[in-house]
FIVOLUM-733316 format. One record per residue (C-alpha): residue number from 1; x, y, z; residue in one letter. Coordinates in Angstrom, 1 decimal. Last residue first. Example, Ala and Ser with C-alpha at 12.3 -4.5 7.8 and 13.67 -1.06 7.14 Angstrom:
BEGIN
{node 2 {13.7 -1.1 7.1} "s"} {node 1 {12.3 -4.5 7.8} "a"} 
//
This chain:
BEGIN
{node 519 {-26.2 14.7 24.4} "y"} {node 518 {-29.0 14.1 22.0} "k"} {node 517 {-29.6 10.7 20.4} "y"} {node 516 {-30.0 10.5 16.6} "v"} {node 515 {-32.8 11.0 14.1} "e"} {node 514 {-31.0 11.2 10.8} "k"} {node 513 {-31.1 14.4 8.7} "k"} {node 512 {-28.9 12.6 6.2} "h"} {node 511 {-26.4 15.3 5.5} "k"} {node 510 {-26.1 16.8 9.0} "k"} {node 509 {-26.2 13.5 11.0} "k"} {node 508 {-23.7 11.8 8.7} "f"} {node 507 {-21.4 14.9 8.7} "a"} {node 506 {-21.3 14.8 12.5} "r"} {node 505 {-20.7 11.0 12.5} "w"} {node 504 {-17.7 11.6 10.2} "t"} {node 503 {-16.7 10.7 6.6} "p"} {node 502 {-20.3 11.3 5.3} "a"} {node 501 {-20.4 11.3 1.5} "w"} {node 500 {-23.8 12.2 0.1} "k"} {node 499 {-22.9 15.6 -1.3} "d"} {node 498 {-19.8 14.0 -2.8} "p"} {node 497 {-22.0 12.0 -5.2} "d"} {node 496 {-20.1 9.1 -6.9} "d"} {node 495 {-20.0 6.4 -4.3} "f"} {node 494 {-23.4 7.3 -2.7} "y"} {node 493 {-24.8 7.2 -6.2} "s"} {node 492 {-24.6 3.4 -6.1} "e"} {node 491 {-28.2 3.0 -5.0} "d"} {node 490 {-29.2 -0.6 -5.1} "a"} {node 489 {-26.0 -2.1 -3.5} "i"} {node 488 {-25.7 -5.7 -4.3} "q"} {node 487 {-25.7 -8.0 -1.2} "y"} {node 486 {-24.1 -7.5 2.1} "i"} {node 485 {-22.2 -9.8 4.5} "v"} {node 484 {-21.7 -12.5 1.9} "s"} {node 483 {-23.4 -15.8 1.0} "r"} {node 482 {-25.3 -14.9 -2.2} "h"} {node 481 {-23.0 -12.3 -3.8} "p"} {node 480 {-24.0 -12.5 -6.5} "a"} {node 479 {-26.9 -11.8 -8.9} "r"} {node 478 {-24.7 -11.6 -12.0} "k"} {node 477 {-23.0 -14.9 -11.1} "v"} {node 476 {-26.3 -16.8 -10.7} "k"} {node 475 {-27.7 -15.0 -13.8} "d"} {node 474 {-24.9 -16.4 -15.9} "p"} {node 473 {-25.9 -20.1 -15.3} "q"} {node 472 {-24.1 -22.2 -17.9} "e"} {node 471 {-21.4 -20.0 -19.3} "y"} {node 470 {-20.9 -17.8 -16.3} "a"} {node 469 {-21.4 -20.8 -13.9} "e"} {node 468 {-18.4 -22.6 -15.5} "k"} {node 467 {-16.3 -19.5 -15.3} "s"} {node 466 {-17.4 -19.1 -11.6} "i"} {node 465 {-16.3 -22.7 -10.9} "q"} {node 464 {-12.9 -22.2 -12.6} "e"} {node 463 {-12.3 -18.9 -10.7} "l"} {node 462 {-13.1 -20.7 -7.4} "a"} {node 461 {-10.7 -23.6 -8.4} "s"} {node 460 {-7.9 -21.1 -9.0} "i"} {node 459 {-8.2 -19.8 -5.4} "y"} {node 458 {-8.1 -23.4 -4.0} "e"} {node 457 {-5.2 -24.3 -6.3} "d"} {node 456 {-3.2 -21.3 -5.1} "l"} {node 455 {-3.7 -22.3 -1.4} "d"} {node 454 {-2.8 -25.9 -2.1} "e"} {node 453 {0.4 -24.8 -4.0} "k"} {node 452 {1.3 -22.9 -0.9} "s"} {node 451 {1.1 -19.1 -0.3} "y"} {node 450 {3.6 -16.8 1.4} "a"} {node 449 {5.9 -16.4 -1.6} "e"} {node 448 {3.5 -14.0 -3.2} "t"} {node 447 {0.5 -14.7 -5.5} "p"} {node 446 {-0.3 -11.4 -7.2} "e"} {node 445 {-3.6 -11.4 -9.2} "v"} {node 444 {-4.9 -8.5 -11.1} "t"} {node 443 {-8.4 -8.8 -12.7} "v"} {node 442 {-9.4 -6.8 -15.7} "p"} {node 441 {-12.6 -6.4 -17.8} "e"} {node 440 {-10.6 -4.4 -20.4} "p"} {node 439 {-7.0 -3.5 -19.7} "v"} {node 438 {-6.3 0.2 -19.3} "t"} {node 437 {-9.2 0.4 -16.8} "y"} {node 436 {-9.7 4.0 -15.6} "p"} {node 435 {-9.3 3.2 -12.8} "h"} {node 434 {-6.8 0.9 -11.1} "h"} {node 433 {-7.5 -2.7 -11.6} "s"} {node 432 {-9.8 -5.6 -10.7} "t"} {node 431 {-9.1 -6.9 -7.2} "w"} {node 430 {-10.6 -10.1 -5.8} "y"} {node 429 {-10.8 -11.0 -2.2} "h"} {node 428 {-11.9 -14.5 -1.4} "f"} {node 427 {-14.3 -16.0 1.0} "g"} {node 426 {-16.0 -18.3 -1.5} "f"} {node 425 {-19.1 -16.1 -1.8} "d"} {node 424 {-16.8 -13.1 -2.0} "t"} {node 423 {-15.7 -14.5 -5.4} "m"} {node 422 {-19.2 -13.9 -6.7} "r"} {node 421 {-18.9 -10.1 -6.2} "r"} {node 420 {-15.6 -9.9 -8.0} "q"} {node 419 {-17.0 -12.2 -10.8} "i"} {node 418 {-19.8 -9.7 -11.4} "d"} {node 417 {-17.4 -6.8 -11.4} "d"} {node 416 {-15.3 -8.7 -14.0} "t"} {node 415 {-18.3 -8.8 -16.2} "t"} {node 414 {-20.7 -11.7 -17.0} "v"} {node 413 {-22.6 -10.9 -20.3} "g"} {node 412 {-22.0 -14.4 -21.5} "t"} {node 411 {-19.9 -14.4 -24.7} "e"} {node 410 {-18.8 -10.7 -24.7} "k"} {node 409 {-18.1 -10.7 -21.0} "a"} {node 408 {-16.2 -14.0 -21.2} "m"} {node 407 {-13.9 -12.7 -24.0} "k"} {node 406 {-13.3 -9.5 -22.0} "e"} {node 405 {-12.3 -11.4 -18.9} "w"} {node 404 {-8.9 -9.9 -18.5} "n"} {node 403 {-5.7 -10.8 -16.7} "y"} {node 402 {-3.3 -8.4 -15.0} "r"} {node 401 {-0.5 -10.6 -13.9} "v"} {node 400 {1.8 -10.6 -10.8} "q"} {node 399 {5.3 -11.4 -9.6} "e"} {node 398 {7.1 -11.6 -13.0} "l"} {node 397 {5.4 -12.3 -16.2} "r"} {node 396 {6.8 -13.5 -19.5} "s"} {node 395 {5.0 -16.5 -21.0} "g"} {node 394 {3.1 -14.4 -23.6} "e"} {node 393 {3.6 -10.7 -24.3} "i"} {node 392 {0.4 -8.7 -24.4} "y"} {node 391 {-3.0 -9.6 -22.9} "p"} {node 390 {-3.7 -12.3 -20.4} "a"} {node 389 {-6.9 -14.1 -21.1} "e"} {node 388 {-9.7 -15.9 -19.3} "a"} {node 387 {-13.0 -16.9 -20.9} "g"} {node 386 {-12.6 -20.6 -20.3} "k"} {node 385 {-10.0 -21.3 -17.7} "i"} {node 384 {-6.7 -22.7 -19.1} "q"} {node 383 {-5.1 -19.3 -18.9} "l"} {node 382 {-5.7 -19.3 -15.2} "v"} {node 381 {-3.6 -22.4 -14.7} "k"} {node 380 {-0.4 -21.2 -16.5} "h"} {node 379 {-0.6 -17.8 -14.8} "y"} {node 378 {-1.2 -19.3 -11.4} "v"} {node 377 {2.0 -21.4 -11.8} "y"} {node 376 {3.8 -18.3 -13.2} "n"} {node 375 {2.9 -16.4 -10.1} "n"} {node 374 {3.9 -19.1 -7.7} "n"} {node 373 {7.3 -19.4 -9.4} "l"} {node 372 {7.9 -15.7 -9.4} "v"} {node 371 {7.0 -15.4 -5.7} "a"} {node 370 {9.2 -18.4 -5.0} "t"} {node 369 {12.2 -16.9 -6.7} "e"} {node 368 {11.7 -13.5 -5.0} "a"} {node 367 {11.3 -15.0 -1.5} "v"} {node 366 {14.2 -17.3 -2.2} "q"} {node 365 {16.4 -14.3 -2.8} "r"} {node 364 {15.6 -12.9 0.6} "i"} {node 363 {16.2 -16.3 2.2} "g"} {node 362 {19.7 -16.6 0.7} "e"} {node 361 {20.8 -13.2 2.0} "d"} {node 360 {19.3 -13.6 5.4} "g"} {node 359 {15.7 -14.6 6.1} "l"} {node 358 {15.4 -13.9 9.9} "s"} {node 357 {17.3 -10.6 9.6} "r"} {node 356 {15.1 -9.4 6.7} "v"} {node 355 {11.9 -10.1 8.6} "w"} {node 354 {13.3 -8.6 11.9} "a"} {node 353 {14.2 -5.4 10.0} "y"} {node 352 {10.8 -5.3 8.4} "a"} {node 351 {8.9 -5.6 11.7} "r"} {node 350 {11.2 -3.1 13.4} "v"} {node 349 {10.8 -0.6 10.4} "i"} {node 348 {7.0 -1.0 10.8} "t"} {node 347 {7.2 -0.1 14.5} "q"} {node 346 {9.4 2.9 13.6} "p"} {node 345 {6.6 4.5 11.6} "v"} {node 344 {8.0 7.7 10.0} "g"} {node 343 {10.4 10.1 11.8} "h"} {node 342 {8.3 13.0 13.3} "f"} {node 341 {5.3 14.2 11.4} "s"} {node 340 {5.2 13.8 7.6} "r"} {node 339 {7.1 14.7 4.5} "i"} {node 338 {9.4 17.1 6.3} "k"} {node 337 {11.7 19.5 4.5} "g"} {node 336 {12.8 19.3 0.8} "i"} {node 335 {16.3 19.2 2.2} "s"} {node 334 {18.9 21.4 0.4} "h"} {node 333 {21.3 21.9 3.3} "k"} {node 332 {20.9 18.4 4.9} "l"} {node 331 {22.1 19.0 8.5} "d"} {node 330 {19.2 17.6 10.4} "h"} {node 329 {21.0 14.3 11.3} "n"} {node 328 {19.2 12.5 14.0} "f"} {node 327 {21.7 10.6 16.1} "f"} {node 326 {23.3 7.2 16.7} "y"} {node 325 {26.3 7.3 19.0} "e"} {node 324 {30.0 6.3 19.1} "e"} {node 323 {31.2 6.0 15.5} "g"} {node 322 {29.3 9.1 14.4} "d"} {node 321 {26.1 7.4 13.3} "y"} {node 320 {23.3 8.8 11.2} "d"} {node 319 {19.5 8.6 11.2} "v"} {node 318 {17.8 11.0 8.7} "i"} {node 317 {16.0 14.2 9.7} "p"} {node 316 {15.0 15.7 7.5} "v"} {node 315 {13.5 14.8 4.1} "p"} {node 314 {16.2 14.0 1.5} "l"} {node 313 {17.7 16.8 -0.7} "f"} {node 312 {21.2 16.7 0.9} "d"} {node 311 {21.5 13.0 0.0} "k"} {node 310 {20.9 13.6 -3.8} "l"} {node 309 {24.5 13.2 -5.0} "e"} {node 308 {25.1 10.2 -2.8} "e"} {node 307 {22.3 8.1 -4.5} "v"} {node 306 {18.8 8.1 -3.1} "v"} {node 305 {16.5 5.8 -1.2} "g"} {node 304 {12.9 6.3 0.0} "l"} {node 303 {11.4 3.6 2.3} "a"} {node 302 {7.6 4.1 1.9} "g"} {node 301 {6.4 3.1 5.3} "s"} {node 300 {2.9 2.2 6.4} "a"} {node 299 {0.6 2.4 9.4} "p"} {node 298 {-1.3 2.1 7.2} "g"} {node 297 {-2.6 1.3 3.8} "g"} {node 296 {-5.5 -1.1 4.7} "s"} {node 295 {-3.3 -2.7 7.5} "n"} {node 294 {-0.7 -3.9 5.0} "h"} {node 293 {1.0 -6.0 7.5} "p"} {node 292 {4.9 -5.9 7.7} "a"} {node 291 {6.6 -8.7 5.8} "g"} {node 290 {9.0 -6.6 3.7} "f"} {node 289 {7.2 -6.4 0.4} "t"} {node 288 {3.9 -5.0 1.8} "k"} {node 287 {4.3 -2.6 4.7} "h"} {node 286 {7.9 -2.0 3.8} "l"} {node 285 {6.9 -0.4 0.5} "n"} {node 284 {10.2 0.2 -1.3} "f"} {node 283 {11.4 3.4 -2.9} "f"} {node 282 {13.8 4.4 -5.6} "c"} {node 281 {16.2 7.2 -6.5} "m"} {node 280 {18.9 7.9 -9.0} "d"} {node 279 {18.1 5.0 -11.3} "f"} {node 278 {20.4 3.5 -13.9} "g"} {node 277 {19.2 -0.2 -13.8} "a"} {node 276 {22.4 -1.0 -11.9} "e"} {node 275 {21.4 1.4 -9.2} "r"} {node 274 {17.8 0.1 -8.9} "a"} {node 273 {18.9 -3.4 -8.1} "r"} {node 272 {18.0 -6.8 -9.7} "t"} {node 271 {18.1 -10.3 -8.2} "i"} {node 270 {18.4 -9.8 -4.4} "s"} {node 269 {14.7 -8.8 -4.3} "l"} {node 268 {13.2 -8.8 -7.8} "t"} {node 267 {9.9 -10.7 -7.6} "g"} {node 266 {8.6 -9.1 -4.4} "n"} {node 265 {9.7 -5.6 -5.5} "a"} {node 264 {6.1 -4.4 -6.0} "n"} {node 263 {6.3 -1.0 -4.4} "a"} {node 262 {9.5 -0.5 -6.3} "q"} {node 261 {8.6 2.7 -8.1} "d"} {node 260 {11.9 4.0 -9.5} "y"} {node 259 {13.3 7.4 -10.1} "y"} {node 258 {15.3 8.8 -13.0} "c"} {node 257 {16.6 12.4 -13.0} "i"} {node 256 {16.7 14.3 -16.3} "g"} {node 255 {19.8 16.0 -17.9} "g"} {node 254 {19.3 14.6 -21.4} "a"} {node 253 {22.0 12.0 -20.8} "e"} {node 252 {20.0 11.0 -17.7} "r"} {node 251 {16.9 10.4 -19.7} "v"} {node 250 {18.6 8.3 -22.4} "i"} {node 249 {20.6 6.3 -19.9} "d"} {node 248 {17.4 5.6 -17.9} "t"} {node 247 {15.6 4.2 -20.9} "f"} {node 246 {18.5 2.0 -22.0} "e"} {node 245 {18.8 0.6 -18.5} "k"} {node 244 {15.1 -0.4 -18.6} "i"} {node 243 {15.5 -2.6 -21.6} "k"} {node 242 {14.3 -5.7 -19.8} "y"} {node 241 {11.0 -4.0 -19.0} "n"} {node 240 {9.3 -6.6 -16.8} "y"} {node 239 {5.7 -7.4 -17.4} "i"} {node 238 {3.5 -8.0 -14.2} "g"} {node 237 {0.7 -5.9 -15.7} "t"} {node 236 {1.3 -3.3 -13.0} "d"} {node 235 {4.8 -2.6 -14.4} "e"} {node 234 {7.7 -4.8 -13.4} "p"} {node 233 {9.3 -2.3 -13.2} "n"} {node 232 {7.3 0.8 -12.1} "s"} {node 231 {8.4 4.0 -13.8} "t"} {node 230 {9.4 7.6 -13.2} "i"} {node 229 {11.5 9.7 -15.6} "f"} {node 228 {12.6 13.2 -14.8} "g"} {node 227 {12.9 16.9 -15.5} "a"} {node 226 {12.6 16.8 -19.3} "t"} {node 225 {12.3 20.3 -20.7} "r"} {node 224 {15.7 20.0 -22.6} "e"} {node 223 {14.1 17.2 -24.4} "s"} {node 222 {12.9 13.6 -24.2} "v"} {node 221 {9.5 13.1 -26.0} "v"} {node 220 {10.6 11.4 -29.3} "s"} {node 219 {13.4 9.5 -27.6} "k"} {node 218 {10.9 7.8 -25.3} "l"} {node 217 {8.7 6.9 -28.2} "e"} {node 216 {11.6 5.2 -30.0} "e"} {node 215 {12.6 3.4 -26.8} "i"} {node 214 {9.2 1.8 -26.6} "t"} {node 213 {6.9 1.3 -23.7} "p"} {node 212 {6.0 -2.4 -23.0} "l"} {node 211 {2.7 -4.3 -23.4} "g"} {node 210 {4.2 -6.8 -26.0} "d"} {node 209 {2.2 -5.2 -28.8} "e"} {node 208 {3.8 -1.8 -28.0} "d"} {node 207 {2.9 0.4 -25.1} "h"} {node 206 {2.1 4.1 -24.6} "e"} {node 205 {4.5 6.5 -22.8} "l"} {node 204 {2.7 9.1 -20.6} "i"} {node 203 {4.0 12.7 -20.5} "i"} {node 202 {3.2 14.5 -17.3} "v"} {node 201 {3.4 18.3 -17.0} "k"} {node 200 {4.9 19.0 -13.6} "f"} {node 199 {3.3 21.2 -10.9} "g"} {node 198 {4.3 19.2 -7.9} "k"} {node 197 {0.8 17.8 -7.6} "l"} {node 196 {1.1 16.7 -11.2} "v"} {node 195 {4.2 14.7 -10.4} "a"} {node 194 {2.3 12.9 -7.6} "s"} {node 193 {-0.5 12.1 -9.9} "a"} {node 192 {1.7 10.6 -12.6} "a"} {node 191 {3.5 8.2 -10.3} "a"} {node 190 {0.3 7.7 -8.2} "s"} {node 189 {-1.3 6.0 -11.3} "p"} {node 188 {1.1 3.0 -10.9} "h"} {node 187 {3.0 2.4 -14.0} "s"} {node 186 {1.1 0.7 -16.9} "f"} {node 185 {0.9 3.8 -19.1} "k"} {node 184 {4.5 4.8 -18.6} "t"} {node 183 {6.1 7.9 -17.1} "t"} {node 182 {7.8 11.1 -18.3} "i"} {node 181 {8.0 14.2 -16.1} "i"} {node 180 {8.0 17.6 -17.7} "e"} {node 179 {8.9 21.1 -16.2} "n"} {node 178 {12.6 21.4 -16.8} "r"} {node 177 {12.8 25.0 -18.0} "q"} {node 176 {11.2 26.7 -15.0} "k"} {node 175 {13.4 24.8 -12.5} "g"} {node 174 {16.6 25.0 -14.5} "e"} {node 173 {18.7 27.2 -12.2} "g"} {node 172 {20.6 24.2 -10.8} "n"} {node 171 {19.0 24.6 -7.4} "k"} {node 170 {15.6 24.7 -9.1} "e"} {node 169 {16.5 21.5 -11.0} "h"} {node 168 {17.4 19.7 -7.8} "v"} {node 167 {14.3 21.0 -5.9} "a"} {node 166 {11.9 19.8 -8.6} "k"} {node 165 {13.4 16.3 -8.7} "v"} {node 164 {13.4 16.2 -4.9} "i"} {node 163 {9.7 17.1 -4.8} "s"} {node 162 {9.0 14.4 -7.4} "a"} {node 161 {10.9 12.0 -5.1} "m"} {node 160 {8.8 13.1 -2.1} "a"} {node 159 {5.6 12.7 -4.0} "y"} {node 158 {6.6 9.2 -5.0} "l"} {node 157 {7.4 8.4 -1.4} "a"} {node 156 {4.0 9.8 -0.4} "q"} {node 155 {2.4 7.4 -2.9} "s"} {node 154 {4.4 4.5 -1.6} "g"} {node 153 {3.7 4.9 2.0} "g"} {node 152 {4.0 7.2 5.0} "g"} {node 151 {7.2 8.8 3.9} "p"} {node 150 {9.7 9.3 6.8} "q"} {node 149 {11.8 6.2 6.2} "f"} {node 148 {14.7 8.1 4.6} "s"} {node 147 {17.4 6.1 2.9} "f"} {node 146 {21.0 6.8 1.9} "y"} {node 145 {23.5 5.3 -0.7} "d"} {node 144 {21.3 3.5 -3.2} "m"} {node 143 {22.4 0.1 -4.5} "g"} {node 142 {18.9 -1.3 -4.0} "s"} {node 141 {19.1 -4.4 -1.8} "l"} {node 140 {22.4 -3.4 -0.2} "t"} {node 139 {21.2 0.1 0.5} "q"} {node 138 {18.1 -1.2 2.0} "m"} {node 137 {20.1 -3.3 4.4} "m"} {node 136 {22.2 -0.3 5.3} "q"} {node 135 {19.0 1.7 6.2} "d"} {node 134 {18.0 -1.3 8.3} "f"} {node 133 {21.2 -0.8 10.3} "r"} {node 132 {20.4 2.9 10.9} "y"} {node 131 {16.8 2.3 11.8} "i"} {node 130 {17.7 -0.6 14.2} "i"} {node 129 {20.5 1.6 15.7} "e"} {node 128 {18.0 4.5 16.2} "l"} {node 127 {15.6 2.1 18.0} "m"} {node 126 {18.4 0.9 20.4} "g"} {node 125 {19.8 4.4 20.9} "q"} {node 124 {16.5 5.9 22.0} "a"} {node 123 {17.5 7.4 25.4} "t"} {node 122 {20.3 9.5 23.9} "h"} {node 121 {17.9 10.5 21.1} "e"} {node 120 {15.9 12.4 23.7} "s"} {node 119 {12.2 11.8 23.8} "q"} {node 118 {10.0 13.6 21.3} "l"} {node 117 {9.1 10.5 19.2} "p"} {node 116 {7.8 8.7 22.4} "h"} {node 115 {8.7 5.1 23.2} "m"} {node 114 {6.3 3.1 25.3} "s"} {node 113 {5.3 0.7 22.4} "s"} {node 112 {8.9 -0.2 21.6} "v"} {node 111 {10.6 -1.2 24.8} "k"} {node 110 {7.1 -1.8 26.2} "s"} {node 109 {6.8 -4.9 24.0} "t"} {node 108 {4.1 -4.6 21.4} "r"} {node 107 {6.6 -4.1 18.5} "i"} {node 106 {8.3 -7.5 19.2} "l"} {node 105 {5.0 -9.4 19.6} "q"} {node 104 {4.0 -8.3 16.1} "e"} {node 103 {7.3 -9.5 14.8} "n"} {node 102 {6.6 -12.9 16.4} "v"} {node 101 {3.3 -12.9 14.4} "k"} {node 100 {5.1 -13.2 11.1} "p"} {node 99 {3.2 -11.1 8.4} "a"} {node 98 {1.9 -13.5 5.8} "y"} {node 97 {1.6 -11.9 2.4} "k"} {node 96 {-0.4 -9.3 0.6} "m"} {node 95 {1.3 -7.2 -2.1} "t"} {node 94 {-0.9 -4.2 -3.1} "c"} {node 93 {-0.7 -4.4 -6.9} "t"} {node 92 {-3.3 -7.1 -7.0} "g"} {node 91 {-5.2 -7.9 -3.9} "q"} {node 90 {-6.4 -11.2 -5.3} "g"} {node 89 {-3.7 -13.3 -3.6} "i"} {node 88 {-5.5 -13.0 -0.3} "d"} {node 87 {-6.1 -16.7 0.6} "i"} {node 86 {-8.4 -16.1 3.6} "n"} {node 85 {-8.4 -15.2 7.3} "l"} {node 84 {-4.9 -13.9 8.2} "d"} {node 83 {-4.5 -12.2 4.8} "a"} {node 82 {-7.8 -10.3 5.2} "g"} {node 81 {-11.5 -10.6 5.0} "l"} {node 80 {-14.1 -8.7 7.1} "t"} {node 79 {-17.5 -9.4 8.5} "q"} {node 78 {-16.3 -11.3 11.6} "q"} {node 77 {-14.3 -8.1 12.6} "s"} {node 76 {-17.5 -6.1 12.7} "l"} {node 75 {-19.0 -8.6 15.2} "r"} {node 74 {-15.9 -8.4 17.3} "l"} {node 73 {-16.0 -4.6 17.2} "y"} {node 72 {-19.6 -4.4 18.5} "h"} {node 71 {-19.4 -7.3 20.9} "r"} {node 70 {-16.4 -5.7 22.6} "l"} {node 69 {-18.0 -2.3 22.8} "v"} {node 68 {-21.1 -3.9 24.2} "r"} {node 67 {-19.1 -5.7 26.9} "v"} {node 66 {-17.2 -2.6 27.9} "q"} {node 65 {-20.4 -0.5 28.4} "s"} {node 64 {-21.5 2.4 26.2} "i"} {node 63 {-21.7 6.2 26.4} "e"} {node 62 {-21.0 7.5 22.9} "p"} {node 61 {-18.5 10.4 22.7} "l"} {node 60 {-19.4 14.0 22.2} "k"} {node 59 {-16.3 15.5 23.8} "p"} {node 58 {-17.3 17.7 26.8} "k"} {node 57 {-17.9 21.4 26.2} "e"} {node 56 {-15.8 24.6 25.9} "k"} {node 55 {-12.6 22.5 26.0} "r"} {node 54 {-9.6 24.0 27.7} "k"} {node 53 {-6.5 24.9 25.8} "m"} {node 52 {-7.3 28.6 25.5} "q"} {node 51 {-7.8 28.8 29.3} "e"} {node 50 {-4.2 27.6 30.0} "p"} {node 49 {-4.3 24.5 32.2} "i"} {node 48 {-3.5 25.1 35.9} "d"} {node 47 {-4.4 21.6 37.2} "i"} {node 46 {-7.5 21.8 39.4} "e"} {node 45 {-8.3 20.9 43.0} "e"} {node 44 {-4.9 21.8 44.3} "g"} {node 43 {-1.4 20.5 43.4} "i"} {node 42 {-0.1 19.0 46.6} "h"} {node 41 {-3.2 18.7 48.7} "s"} {node 40 {-5.1 17.4 45.7} "i"} {node 39 {-2.4 14.7 45.2} "i"} {node 38 {-2.5 13.6 48.8} "e"} {node 37 {-6.4 13.5 48.7} "e"} {node 36 {-6.4 11.1 45.8} "e"} {node 35 {-8.2 12.1 42.6} "t"} {node 34 {-11.4 10.1 42.0} "t"} {node 33 {-11.0 6.8 40.2} "p"} {node 32 {-12.3 6.5 36.6} "l"} {node 31 {-15.2 4.1 36.1} "l"} {node 30 {-14.6 2.4 32.8} "v"} {node 29 {-17.2 1.1 30.3} "g"} {node 28 {-20.1 3.4 31.5} "r"} {node 27 {-23.8 3.7 30.7} "e"} {node 26 {-25.2 7.1 31.8} "g"} {node 25 {-26.9 7.9 28.6} "e"} {node 24 {-27.1 4.9 26.2} "k"} {node 23 {-25.2 5.2 23.0} "h"} {node 22 {-25.4 2.2 20.6} "l"} {node 21 {-26.2 4.6 17.7} "e"} {node 20 {-22.8 6.2 18.1} "f"} {node 19 {-21.3 2.7 17.6} "i"} {node 18 {-22.9 2.5 14.2} "l"} {node 17 {-25.5 -0.2 14.1} "p"} {node 16 {-24.7 -3.9 13.5} "e"} {node 15 {-27.1 -6.0 11.4} "d"} {node 14 {-24.7 -8.9 11.8} "w"} {node 13 {-23.8 -11.3 9.0} "k"} {node 12 {-21.1 -13.9 9.5} "a"} {node 11 {-19.9 -14.9 6.1} "a"} {node 10 {-20.7 -18.4 4.8} "h"} {node 9 {-18.0 -20.3 2.9} "f"} {node 8 {-18.1 -23.8 1.6} "n"} {node 7 {-14.5 -24.4 0.6} "r"} {node 6 {-13.2 -24.0 -2.9} "p"} {node 5 {-12.2 -27.3 -4.5} "q"} {node 4 {-8.6 -28.4 -5.0} "k"} {node 3 {-8.1 -30.7 -8.0} "s"} {node 2 {-7.6 -27.7 -10.3} "s"} {node 1 {-8.5 -28.1 -14.0} "m"} 
//
């Protein structure tokens, strides 16, 4: 049992309306100055804006004072959890770690924040040099030869790699023939989804009793139709496929391209590399593994690396250097085009660059070693909790584990969703799994290098207490949360019925016929 006890947590709870509902006609946060006479005399009363660019009516923004705006967003911020507020090891396959605040200060300097993506590259040499040098760092860590930082995250990097696979085979005249992508059951779902979006048929390898795909099954599905192979390793269970080079050799021998989901590289940095594992492409999530904040998925960066033979297929432009000046290289004759606007998120690259520079070679390896140590400590402790299990191979996990509470659910009726709600009473985030669940009653825990033994013990102690409650007072867990911002949602149809979804204020008014103020 853990000696550390979870703290007594009470979430701030504000019955805070939408900011549009705080509208009060005539109220102002900022009073804009009138145009100076000298300017009017020089350019006239109005700037000559083309008629088609002028608004037909004023933007429908709420009128509200500064102090009420401040209160509104501060109240909302008190009702959220995150890596800077709580021990956030329950985010599962989305690595959460401490993001150094000095790096946040770096990107807020005017030298970074005042840059514009359309300014001349001659005036952006410092930023281009950082991108170029960070490209070289990524090459060292992966064994790849070139990187693009254009993809806006891991899923977009997966889509870009699937696009490259398709473009390569089309160039070789095998586009119609090679229409199958092979992946594994416990790889991230975006691997299969991105391949489907590119028109591929997806073949999913099942797992053996150890939770790993088998070479025999791979051989049975590889053929002249195989376009590529995409896998996470370690997979989302935290199990590392130590035979991965045999998998990539088989696919490449058949003419397929192998690409690697390294969103969760926290346990492999400076220890294993994509190239030696036989991959032609890989990506890292800078906004997770490399010390840049997750920010709920953005601003993100899925750093996409390729071997020399695939350079010409990368999104354009990439940053290059001619010995005198850094420049945007658009001369990639088989480029898949652009994946997103401009050149990615330079601020995230600056954060990640600073993180790597501050750690150095030895520090990067220590990140991986500490992450693996932390994970195996939690693994050992959680398996001592009544009702907790970790399916498949024993004693072999890397940087995370997908546990299950199936035994507890059968014995007490308390499900992983019940535990998830109860964990919020202790101020902790708790992540179950991707849907559909491939492990019954799952929870995925990934303790990175950022958390101390005391932090890990506090998180474990909350799970221990909930387990005790589940067996002695199951209704207490099933009625949770008791101290959170909101309680259980009575009508869950809002999650499943698109007709009830309201992504904008205009849609909210239209769909729910709500009485709102008139402009």
